PDBQT receptor file of N, H, CA, C and O in Angstrom, charges set to zero:
ATOM      1  N   MET A   1     -20.557   3.413   0.163  1.00  0.00    +0.000 N 
ATOM      2  CA  MET A   1     -19.295   2.700   0.178  1.00  0.00    +0.000 C 
ATOM      3  C   MET A   1     -19.105   2.107   1.574  1.00  0.00    +0.000 C 
ATOM      4  O   MET A   1     -19.247   2.805   2.578  1.00  0.00    +0.000 OA
ATOM      5  N   SER A   2     -18.791   0.840   1.626  1.00  0.00    +0.000 N 
ATOM      6  H   SER A   2     -18.676   0.273   0.810  1.00  0.00    +0.000 HD
ATOM      7  CA  SER A   2     -18.637   0.166   2.912  1.00  0.00    +0.000 C 
ATOM      8  C   SER A   2     -17.309   0.543   3.577  1.00  0.00    +0.000 C 
ATOM      9  O   SER A   2     -16.394   1.079   2.953  1.00  0.00    +0.000 OA
ATOM     10  N   ALA A   3     -17.257   0.237   4.856  1.00  0.00    +0.000 N 
ATOM     11  H   ALA A   3     -18.001  -0.199   5.362  1.00  0.00    +0.000 HD
ATOM     12  CA  ALA A   3     -16.025   0.532   5.611  1.00  0.00    +0.000 C 
ATOM     13  C   ALA A   3     -14.859  -0.288   5.073  1.00  0.00    +0.000 C 
ATOM     14  O   ALA A   3     -13.730   0.200   5.030  1.00  0.00    +0.000 OA
ATOM     15  N   GLU A   4     -15.121  -1.537   4.660  1.00  0.00    +0.000 N 
ATOM     16  H   GLU A   4     -16.039  -1.932   4.695  1.00  0.00    +0.000 HD
ATOM     17  CA  GLU A   4     -14.061  -2.373   4.095  1.00  0.00    +0.000 C 
ATOM     18  C   GLU A   4     -13.506  -1.772   2.809  1.00  0.00    +0.000 C 
ATOM     19  O   GLU A   4     -12.296  -1.796   2.583  1.00  0.00    +0.000 OA
ATOM     20  N   SER A   5     -14.381  -1.235   1.969  1.00  0.00    +0.000 N 
ATOM     21  H   SER A   5     -15.363  -1.215   2.152  1.00  0.00    +0.000 HD
ATOM     22  CA  SER A   5     -13.940  -0.614   0.715  1.00  0.00    +0.000 C 
ATOM     23  C   SER A   5     -13.096   0.622   0.993  1.00  0.00    +0.000 C 
ATOM     24  O   SER A   5     -12.105   0.870   0.306  1.00  0.00    +0.000 OA
ATOM     25  N   LYS A   6     -13.485   1.389   1.990  1.00  0.00    +0.000 N 
ATOM     26  H   LYS A   6     -14.290   1.188   2.548  1.00  0.00    +0.000 HD
ATOM     27  CA  LYS A   6     -12.721   2.581   2.332  1.00  0.00    +0.000 C 
ATOM     28  C   LYS A   6     -11.324   2.215   2.822  1.00  0.00    +0.000 C 
ATOM     29  O   LYS A   6     -10.352   2.886   2.472  1.00  0.00    +0.000 OA
ATOM     30  N   LYS A   7     -11.212   1.160   3.628  1.00  0.00    +0.000 N 
ATOM     31  H   LYS A   7     -12.001   0.616   3.912  1.00  0.00    +0.000 HD
ATOM     32  CA  LYS A   7      -9.901   0.729   4.107  1.00  0.00    +0.000 C 
ATOM     33  C   LYS A   7      -9.038   0.245   2.950  1.00  0.00    +0.000 C 
ATOM     34  O   LYS A   7      -7.847   0.550   2.884  1.00  0.00    +0.000 OA
ATOM     35  N   SER A   8      -9.643  -0.511   2.040  1.00  0.00    +0.000 N 
ATOM     36  H   SER A   8     -10.611  -0.759   2.094  1.00  0.00    +0.000 HD
ATOM     37  CA  SER A   8      -8.891  -1.006   0.886  1.00  0.00    +0.000 C 
ATOM     38  C   SER A   8      -8.402   0.136   0.014  1.00  0.00    +0.000 C 
ATOM     39  O   SER A   8      -7.269   0.118  -0.466  1.00  0.00    +0.000 OA
ATOM     40  N   MET A   9      -9.254   1.127  -0.189  1.00  0.00    +0.000 N 
ATOM     41  H   MET A   9     -10.175   1.141   0.201  1.00  0.00    +0.000 HD
ATOM     42  CA  MET A   9      -8.850   2.286  -0.988  1.00  0.00    +0.000 C 
ATOM     43  C   MET A   9      -7.722   3.056  -0.300  1.00  0.00    +0.000 C 
ATOM     44  O   MET A   9      -6.818   3.563  -0.966  1.00  0.00    +0.000 OA
ATOM     45  N   GLY A  10      -7.773   3.142   1.006  1.00  0.00    +0.000 N 
ATOM     46  H   GLY A  10      -8.507   2.730   1.546  1.00  0.00    +0.000 HD
ATOM     47  CA  GLY A  10      -6.718   3.831   1.746  1.00  0.00    +0.000 C 
ATOM     48  C   GLY A  10      -5.371   3.155   1.578  1.00  0.00    +0.000 C 
ATOM     49  O   GLY A  10      -4.361   3.816   1.340  1.00  0.00    +0.000 OA
ATOM     50  N   TRP A  11      -5.359   1.818   1.704  1.00  0.00    +0.000 N 
ATOM     51  H   TRP A  11      -6.180   1.281   1.897  1.00  0.00    +0.000 HD
ATOM     52  CA  TRP A  11      -4.106   1.080   1.519  1.00  0.00    +0.000 C 
ATOM     53  C   TRP A  11      -3.610   1.190   0.083  1.00  0.00    +0.000 C 
ATOM     54  O   TRP A  11      -2.405   1.274  -0.152  1.00  0.00    +0.000 OA
ATOM     55  N   THR A  12      -4.531   1.190  -0.877  1.00  0.00    +0.000 N 
ATOM     56  H   THR A  12      -5.510   1.122  -0.686  1.00  0.00    +0.000 HD
ATOM     57  CA  THR A  12      -4.148   1.329  -2.279  1.00  0.00    +0.000 C 
ATOM     58  C   THR A  12      -3.498   2.678  -2.526  1.00  0.00    +0.000 C 
ATOM     59  O   THR A  12      -2.489   2.766  -3.226  1.00  0.00    +0.000 OA
ATOM     60  N   ILE A  13      -4.066   3.718  -1.961  1.00  0.00    +0.000 N 
ATOM     61  H   ILE A  13      -4.885   3.646  -1.393  1.00  0.00    +0.000 HD
ATOM     62  CA  ILE A  13      -3.504   5.062  -2.133  1.00  0.00    +0.000 C 
ATOM     63  C   ILE A  13      -2.119   5.152  -1.507  1.00  0.00    +0.000 C 
ATOM     64  O   ILE A  13      -1.225   5.788  -2.067  1.00  0.00    +0.000 OA
ATOM     65  N   ILE A  14      -1.935   4.522  -0.352  1.00  0.00    +0.000 N 
ATOM     66  H   ILE A  14      -2.661   4.006   0.102  1.00  0.00    +0.000 HD
ATOM     67  CA  ILE A  14      -0.615   4.529   0.293  1.00  0.00    +0.000 C 
ATOM     68  C   ILE A  14       0.414   3.838  -0.594  1.00  0.00    +0.000 C 
ATOM     69  O   ILE A  14       1.517   4.353  -0.778  1.00  0.00    +0.000 OA
ATOM     70  N   LEU A  15       0.064   2.675  -1.147  1.00  0.00    +0.000 N 
ATOM     71  H   LEU A  15      -0.832   2.257  -0.998  1.00  0.00    +0.000 HD
ATOM     72  CA  LEU A  15       1.000   1.961  -2.014  1.00  0.00    +0.000 C 
ATOM     73  C   LEU A  15       1.309   2.750  -3.283  1.00  0.00    +0.000 C 
ATOM     74  O   LEU A  15       2.453   2.769  -3.736  1.00  0.00    +0.000 OA
ATOM     75  N   MET A  16       0.305   3.397  -3.856  1.00  0.00    +0.000 N 
ATOM     76  H   MET A  16      -0.625   3.382  -3.488  1.00  0.00    +0.000 HD
ATOM     77  CA  MET A  16       0.537   4.209  -5.059  1.00  0.00    +0.000 C 
ATOM     78  C   MET A  16       1.428   5.400  -4.740  1.00  0.00    +0.000 C 
ATOM     79  O   MET A  16       2.289   5.760  -5.543  1.00  0.00    +0.000 OA
ATOM     80  N   THR A  17       1.236   6.011  -3.586  1.00  0.00    +0.000 N 
ATOM     81  H   THR A  17       0.537   5.719  -2.933  1.00  0.00    +0.000 HD
ATOM     82  CA  THR A  17       2.072   7.140  -3.181  1.00  0.00    +0.000 C 
ATOM     83  C   THR A  17       3.519   6.704  -3.005  1.00  0.00    +0.000 C 
ATOM     84  O   THR A  17       4.438   7.409  -3.422  1.00  0.00    +0.000 OA
ATOM     85  N   LEU A  18       3.726   5.537  -2.386  1.00  0.00    +0.000 N 
ATOM     86  H   LEU A  18       2.980   4.964  -2.047  1.00  0.00    +0.000 HD
ATOM     87  CA  LEU A  18       5.091   5.027  -2.242  1.00  0.00    +0.000 C 
ATOM     88  C   LEU A  18       5.728   4.769  -3.609  1.00  0.00    +0.000 C 
ATOM     89  O   LEU A  18       6.923   5.007  -3.785  1.00  0.00    +0.000 OA
ATOM     90  N   GLY A  19       4.952   4.289  -4.569  1.00  0.00    +0.000 N 
ATOM     91  H   GLY A  19       3.981   4.096  -4.426  1.00  0.00    +0.000 HD
ATOM     92  CA  GLY A  19       5.466   4.065  -5.919  1.00  0.00    +0.000 C 
ATOM     93  C   GLY A  19       5.869   5.359  -6.603  1.00  0.00    +0.000 C 
ATOM     94  O   GLY A  19       6.913   5.421  -7.253  1.00  0.00    +0.000 OA
ATOM     95  N   VAL A  20       5.050   6.391  -6.462  1.00  0.00    +0.000 N 
ATOM     96  H   VAL A  20       4.202   6.340  -5.935  1.00  0.00    +0.000 HD
ATOM     97  CA  VAL A  20       5.365   7.685  -7.080  1.00  0.00    +0.000 C 
ATOM     98  C   VAL A  20       6.607   8.285  -6.427  1.00  0.00    +0.000 C 
ATOM     99  O   VAL A  20       7.464   8.844  -7.111  1.00  0.00    +0.000 OA
ATOM    100  N   VAL A  21       6.701   8.169  -5.111  1.00  0.00    +0.000 N 
ATOM    101  H   VAL A  21       6.005   7.715  -4.555  1.00  0.00    +0.000 HD
ATOM    102  CA  VAL A  21       7.890   8.680  -4.415  1.00  0.00    +0.000 C 
ATOM    103  C   VAL A  21       9.140   7.939  -4.895  1.00  0.00    +0.000 C 
ATOM    104  O   VAL A  21      10.196   8.546  -5.072  1.00  0.00    +0.000 OA
ATOM    105  N   ALA A  22       9.017   6.629  -5.104  1.00  0.00    +0.000 N 
ATOM    106  H   ALA A  22       8.159   6.136  -4.961  1.00  0.00    +0.000 HD
ATOM    107  CA  ALA A  22      10.157   5.847  -5.586  1.00  0.00    +0.000 C 
ATOM    108  C   ALA A  22      10.586   6.304  -6.978  1.00  0.00    +0.000 C 
ATOM    109  O   ALA A  22      11.780   6.340  -7.277  1.00  0.00    +0.000 OA
ATOM    110  N   LEU A  23       9.630   6.653  -7.828  1.00  0.00    +0.000 N 
ATOM    111  H   LEU A  23       8.660   6.624  -7.586  1.00  0.00    +0.000 HD
ATOM    112  CA  LEU A  23       9.971   7.123  -9.173  1.00  0.00    +0.000 C 
ATOM    113  C   LEU A  23      10.735   8.443  -9.138  1.00  0.00    +0.000 C 
ATOM    114  O   LEU A  23      11.704   8.628  -9.874  1.00  0.00    +0.000 OA
ATOM    115  N   TYR A  24      10.295   9.346  -8.288  1.00  0.00    +0.000 N 
ATOM    116  H   TYR A  24       9.508   9.196  -7.691  1.00  0.00    +0.000 HD
ATOM    117  CA  TYR A  24      10.905  10.667  -8.264  1.00  0.00    +0.000 C 
ATOM    118  C   TYR A  24      12.129  10.764  -7.359  1.00  0.00    +0.000 C 
ATOM    119  O   TYR A  24      12.996  11.607  -7.590  1.00  0.00    +0.000 OA
ATOM    120  N   ALA A  25      12.216   9.922  -6.340  1.00  0.00    +0.000 N 
ATOM    121  H   ALA A  25      11.512   9.237  -6.152  1.00  0.00    +0.000 HD
ATOM    122  CA  ALA A  25      13.308  10.034  -5.374  1.00  0.00    +0.000 C 
ATOM    123  C   ALA A  25      14.599   9.423  -5.882  1.00  0.00    +0.000 C 
ATOM    124  O   ALA A  25      15.681   9.894  -5.534  1.00  0.00    +0.000 OA
ATOM    125  N   GLY A  26      14.509   8.396  -6.689  1.00  0.00    +0.000 N 
ATOM    126  H   GLY A  26      13.630   8.013  -6.972  1.00  0.00    +0.000 HD
ATOM    127  CA  GLY A  26      15.720   7.780  -7.216  1.00  0.00    +0.000 C 
ATOM    128  C   GLY A  26      16.088   6.502  -6.475  1.00  0.00    +0.000 C 
ATOM    129  O   GLY A  26      15.380   6.047  -5.577  1.00  0.00    +0.000 OA
ATOM    130  N   ALA A  27      17.200   5.951  -6.877  1.00  0.00    +0.000 N 
ATOM    131  H   ALA A  27      17.775   6.321  -7.607  1.00  0.00    +0.000 HD
ATOM    132  CA  ALA A  27      17.624   4.641  -6.387  1.00  0.00    +0.000 C 
ATOM    133  C   ALA A  27      17.995   4.655  -4.908  1.00  0.00    +0.000 C 
ATOM    134  O   ALA A  27      17.852   3.638  -4.229  1.00  0.00    +0.000 OA
ATOM    135  N   GLU A  28      18.463   5.779  -4.404  1.00  0.00    +0.000 N 
ATOM    136  H   GLU A  28      18.579   6.605  -4.955  1.00  0.00    +0.000 HD
ATOM    137  CA  GLU A  28      18.878   5.830  -3.006  1.00  0.00    +0.000 C 
ATOM    138  C   GLU A  28      17.722   5.536  -2.057  1.00  0.00    +0.000 C 
ATOM    139  O   GLU A  28      17.904   4.904  -1.017  1.00  0.00    +0.000 OA
ATOM    140  N   TRP A  29      16.547   5.996  -2.423  1.00  0.00    +0.000 N 
ATOM    141  H   TRP A  29      16.399   6.510  -3.268  1.00  0.00    +0.000 HD
ATOM    142  CA  TRP A  29      15.382   5.835  -1.558  1.00  0.00    +0.000 C 
ATOM    143  C   TRP A  29      14.754   4.454  -1.654  1.00  0.00    +0.000 C 
ATOM    144  O   TRP A  29      13.917   4.102  -0.823  1.00  0.00    +0.000 OA
ATOM    145  N   LEU A  30      15.137   3.668  -2.648  1.00  0.00    +0.000 N 
ATOM    146  H   LEU A  30      15.817   3.954  -3.323  1.00  0.00    +0.000 HD
ATOM    147  CA  LEU A  30      14.534   2.346  -2.803  1.00  0.00    +0.000 C 
ATOM    148  C   LEU A  30      14.837   1.440  -1.617  1.00  0.00    +0.000 C 
ATOM    149  O   LEU A  30      14.021   0.583  -1.276  1.00  0.00    +0.000 OA
ATOM    150  N   LEU A  31      15.984   1.610  -0.989  1.00  0.00    +0.000 N 
ATOM    151  H   LEU A  31      16.647   2.306  -1.267  1.00  0.00    +0.000 HD
ATOM    152  CA  LEU A  31      16.315   0.804   0.194  1.00  0.00    +0.000 C 
ATOM    153  C   LEU A  31      15.342   1.053   1.335  1.00  0.00    +0.000 C 
ATOM    154  O   LEU A  31      15.143   0.180   2.181  1.00  0.00    +0.000 OA
ATOM    155  N   LEU A  32      14.744   2.214   1.368  1.00  0.00    +0.000 N 
ATOM    156  H   LEU A  32      14.906   2.923   0.681  1.00  0.00    +0.000 HD
ATOM    157  CA  LEU A  32      13.758   2.541   2.394  1.00  0.00    +0.000 C 
ATOM    158  C   LEU A  32      12.341   2.244   1.928  1.00  0.00    +0.000 C 
ATOM    159  O   LEU A  32      11.525   1.745   2.702  1.00  0.00    +0.000 OA
ATOM    160  N   LEU A  33      12.044   2.547   0.672  1.00  0.00    +0.000 N 
ATOM    161  H   LEU A  33      12.707   2.952   0.043  1.00  0.00    +0.000 HD
ATOM    162  CA  LEU A  33      10.672   2.455   0.194  1.00  0.00    +0.000 C 
ATOM    163  C   LEU A  33      10.211   1.028  -0.088  1.00  0.00    +0.000 C 
ATOM    164  O   LEU A  33       9.040   0.709   0.122  1.00  0.00    +0.000 OA
ATOM    165  N   VAL A  34      11.098   0.175  -0.553  1.00  0.00    +0.000 N 
ATOM    166  H   VAL A  34      12.049   0.434  -0.723  1.00  0.00    +0.000 HD
ATOM    167  CA  VAL A  34      10.690  -1.203  -0.849  1.00  0.00    +0.000 C 
ATOM    168  C   VAL A  34      10.266  -1.936   0.423  1.00  0.00    +0.000 C 
ATOM    169  O   VAL A  34       9.200  -2.552   0.423  1.00  0.00    +0.000 OA
ATOM    170  N   PRO A  35      11.043  -1.902   1.503  1.00  0.00    +0.000 N 
ATOM    171  CA  PRO A  35      10.555  -2.545   2.730  1.00  0.00    +0.000 C 
ATOM    172  C   PRO A  35       9.269  -1.903   3.263  1.00  0.00    +0.000 C 
ATOM    173  O   PRO A  35       8.404  -2.602   3.790  1.00  0.00    +0.000 OA
ATOM    174  N   ALA A  36       9.140  -0.592   3.131  1.00  0.00    +0.000 N 
ATOM    175  H   ALA A  36       9.843  -0.025   2.702  1.00  0.00    +0.000 HD
ATOM    176  CA  ALA A  36       7.915   0.067   3.584  1.00  0.00    +0.000 C 
ATOM    177  C   ALA A  36       6.712  -0.414   2.777  1.00  0.00    +0.000 C 
ATOM    178  O   ALA A  36       5.644  -0.653   3.339  1.00  0.00    +0.000 OA
ATOM    179  N   ALA A  37       6.879  -0.556   1.468  1.00  0.00    +0.000 N 
ATOM    180  H   ALA A  37       7.747  -0.361   1.011  1.00  0.00    +0.000 HD
ATOM    181  CA  ALA A  37       5.785  -1.042   0.629  1.00  0.00    +0.000 C 
ATOM    182  C   ALA A  37       5.433  -2.486   0.962  1.00  0.00    +0.000 C 
ATOM    183  O   ALA A  37       4.259  -2.856   0.945  1.00  0.00    +0.000 OA
ATOM    184  N   VAL A  38       6.427  -3.297   1.263  1.00  0.00    +0.000 N 
ATOM    185  H   VAL A  38       7.381  -2.996   1.277  1.00  0.00    +0.000 HD
ATOM    186  CA  VAL A  38       6.167  -4.695   1.628  1.00  0.00    +0.000 C 
ATOM    187  C   VAL A  38       5.394  -4.757   2.949  1.00  0.00    +0.000 C 
ATOM    188  O   VAL A  38       4.466  -5.554   3.089  1.00  0.00    +0.000 OA
ATOM    189  N   LEU A  39       5.773  -3.924   3.906  1.00  0.00    +0.000 N 
ATOM    190  H   LEU A  39       6.527  -3.276   3.792  1.00  0.00    +0.000 HD
ATOM    191  CA  LEU A  39       5.051  -3.892   5.172  1.00  0.00    +0.000 C 
ATOM    192  C   LEU A  39       3.607  -3.451   4.983  1.00  0.00    +0.000 C 
ATOM    193  O   LEU A  39       2.702  -4.015   5.597  1.00  0.00    +0.000 OA
ATOM    194  N   VAL A  40       3.383  -2.451   4.144  1.00  0.00    +0.000 N 
ATOM    195  H   VAL A  40       4.118  -1.992   3.645  1.00  0.00    +0.000 HD
ATOM    196  CA  VAL A  40       2.020  -2.006   3.866  1.00  0.00    +0.000 C 
ATOM    197  C   VAL A  40       1.238  -3.117   3.179  1.00  0.00    +0.000 C 
ATOM    198  O   VAL A  40       0.080  -3.358   3.522  1.00  0.00    +0.000 OA
ATOM    199  N   TRP A  41       1.849  -3.795   2.221  1.00  0.00    +0.000 N 
ATOM    200  H   TRP A  41       2.789  -3.600   1.943  1.00  0.00    +0.000 HD
ATOM    201  CA  TRP A  41       1.171  -4.867   1.493  1.00  0.00    +0.000 C 
ATOM    202  C   TRP A  41       0.744  -5.985   2.437  1.00  0.00    +0.000 C 
ATOM    203  O   TRP A  41      -0.406  -6.422   2.403  1.00  0.00    +0.000 OA
ATOM    204  N   TYR A  42       1.665  -6.449   3.278  1.00  0.00    +0.000 N 
ATOM    205  H   TYR A  42       2.599  -6.094   3.306  1.00  0.00    +0.000 HD
ATOM    206  CA  TYR A  42       1.326  -7.532   4.197  1.00  0.00    +0.000 C 
ATOM    207  C   TYR A  42       0.392  -7.072   5.313  1.00  0.00    +0.000 C 
ATOM    208  O   TYR A  42      -0.359  -7.879   5.861  1.00  0.00    +0.000 OA
ATOM    209  N   GLY A  43       0.431  -5.810   5.647  1.00  0.00    +0.000 N 
ATOM    210  H   GLY A  43       1.042  -5.155   5.202  1.00  0.00    +0.000 HD
ATOM    211  CA  GLY A  43      -0.512  -5.278   6.630  1.00  0.00    +0.000 C 
ATOM    212  C   GLY A  43      -1.917  -5.148   6.077  1.00  0.00    +0.000 C 
ATOM    213  O   GLY A  43      -2.892  -5.312   6.811  1.00  0.00    +0.000 OA
ATOM    214  N   ALA A  44      -2.031  -4.856   4.792  1.00  0.00    +0.000 N 
ATOM    215  H   ALA A  44      -1.239  -4.723   4.196  1.00  0.00    +0.000 HD
ATOM    216  CA  ALA A  44      -3.342  -4.668   4.175  1.00  0.00    +0.000 C 
ATOM    217  C   ALA A  44      -3.947  -5.974   3.701  1.00  0.00    +0.000 C 
ATOM    218  O   ALA A  44      -5.166  -6.058   3.551  1.00  0.00    +0.000 OA
ATOM    219  N   ARG A  45      -3.152  -6.983   3.462  1.00  0.00    +0.000 N 
ATOM    220  H   ARG A  45      -2.162  -6.915   3.583  1.00  0.00    +0.000 HD
ATOM    221  CA  ARG A  45      -3.666  -8.214   2.861  1.00  0.00    +0.000 C 
ATOM    222  C   ARG A  45      -4.800  -8.867   3.656  1.00  0.00    +0.000 C 
ATOM    223  O   ARG A  45      -5.791  -9.265   3.046  1.00  0.00    +0.000 OA
ATOM    224  N   PRO A  46      -4.709  -8.999   4.989  1.00  0.00    +0.000 N 
ATOM    225  CA  PRO A  46      -5.828  -9.618   5.705  1.00  0.00    +0.000 C 
ATOM    226  C   PRO A  46      -7.128  -8.836   5.547  1.00  0.00    +0.000 C 
ATOM    227  O   PRO A  46      -8.207  -9.429   5.525  1.00  0.00    +0.000 OA
ATOM    228  N   ARG A  47      -7.040  -7.534   5.439  1.00  0.00    +0.000 N 
ATOM    229  H   ARG A  47      -6.164  -7.052   5.457  1.00  0.00    +0.000 HD
ATOM    230  CA  ARG A  47      -8.247  -6.726   5.272  1.00  0.00    +0.000 C 
ATOM    231  C   ARG A  47      -8.814  -6.859   3.866  1.00  0.00    +0.000 C 
ATOM    232  O   ARG A  47     -10.026  -6.760   3.674  1.00  0.00    +0.000 OA
ATOM    233  N   LEU A  48      -7.952  -7.080   2.887  1.00  0.00    +0.000 N 
ATOM    234  H   LEU A  48      -6.967  -7.159   3.042  1.00  0.00    +0.000 HD
ATOM    235  CA  LEU A  48      -8.428  -7.196   1.514  1.00  0.00    +0.000 C 
ATOM    236  C   LEU A  48      -9.118  -8.538   1.271  1.00  0.00    +0.000 C 
ATOM    237  O   LEU A  48      -9.972  -8.639   0.390  1.00  0.00    +0.000 OA
ATOM    238  N   ARG A  49      -8.764  -9.553   2.029  1.00  0.00    +0.000 N 
ATOM    239  H   ARG A  49      -8.070  -9.471   2.744  1.00  0.00    +0.000 HD
ATOM    240  CA  ARG A  49      -9.341 -10.876   1.806  1.00  0.00    +0.000 C 
ATOM    241  C   ARG A  49     -10.714 -11.025   2.463  1.00  0.00    +0.000 C 
ATOM    242  O   ARG A  49     -11.487 -11.899   2.071  1.00  0.00    +0.000 OA
ATOM    243  N   ARG A  50     -11.025 -10.203   3.436  1.00  0.00    +0.000 N 
ATOM    244  H   ARG A  50     -10.396  -9.493   3.754  1.00  0.00    +0.000 HD
ATOM    245  CA  ARG A  50     -12.322 -10.325   4.088  1.00  0.00    +0.000 C 
ATOM    246  C   ARG A  50     -13.424  -9.842   3.166  1.00  0.00    +0.000 C 
ATOM    247  O   ARG A  50     -13.178  -9.064   2.244  1.00  0.00    +0.000 OA
ATOM    248  N   GLY A  51     -14.597 -10.286   3.408  1.00  0.00    +0.000 N 
ATOM    249  H   GLY A  51     -14.797 -10.918   4.157  1.00  0.00    +0.000 HD
ATOM    250  CA  GLY A  51     -15.738  -9.849   2.620  1.00  0.00    +0.000 C 
ATOM    251  C   GLY A  51     -16.762 -10.960   2.527  1.00  0.00    +0.000 C 
ATOM    252  O   GLY A  51     -16.574 -12.051   3.065  1.00  0.00    +0.000 OA
ATOM    253  N   ARG A  52     -17.828 -10.668   1.846  1.00  0.00    +0.000 N 
ATOM    254  H   ARG A  52     -17.980  -9.782   1.408  1.00  0.00    +0.000 HD
ATOM    255  CA  ARG A  52     -18.905 -11.640   1.739  1.00  0.00    +0.000 C 
ATOM    256  C   ARG A  52     -18.610 -12.715   0.721  1.00  0.00    +0.000 C 
ATOM    257  O   ARG A  52     -19.091 -13.839   0.862  1.00  0.00    +0.000 OA
ATOM    258  N   ASN A  53     -17.836 -12.406  -0.298  1.00  0.00    +0.000 N 
ATOM    259  H   ASN A  53     -17.445 -11.492  -0.412  1.00  0.00    +0.000 HD
ATOM    260  CA  ASN A  53     -17.585 -13.396  -1.360  1.00  0.00    +0.000 C 
ATOM    261  C   ASN A  53     -16.248 -14.044  -1.200  1.00  0.00    +0.000 C 
ATOM    262  O   ASN A  53     -15.876 -14.898  -2.004  1.00  0.00    +0.000 OA
TER     263      ASN A  53
């Protein structure tokens, strides 16, 4: 597994964890979790676009 794949999997796991926390925490936590997920998404996007293809 390449280093790029490992980084992508790490960001995916973080986003999935934030989603699960949002499901169990309730609406109060959405004000915190949605911006955090957006920051993770935009932080991971440049790494996801790199590659040979």
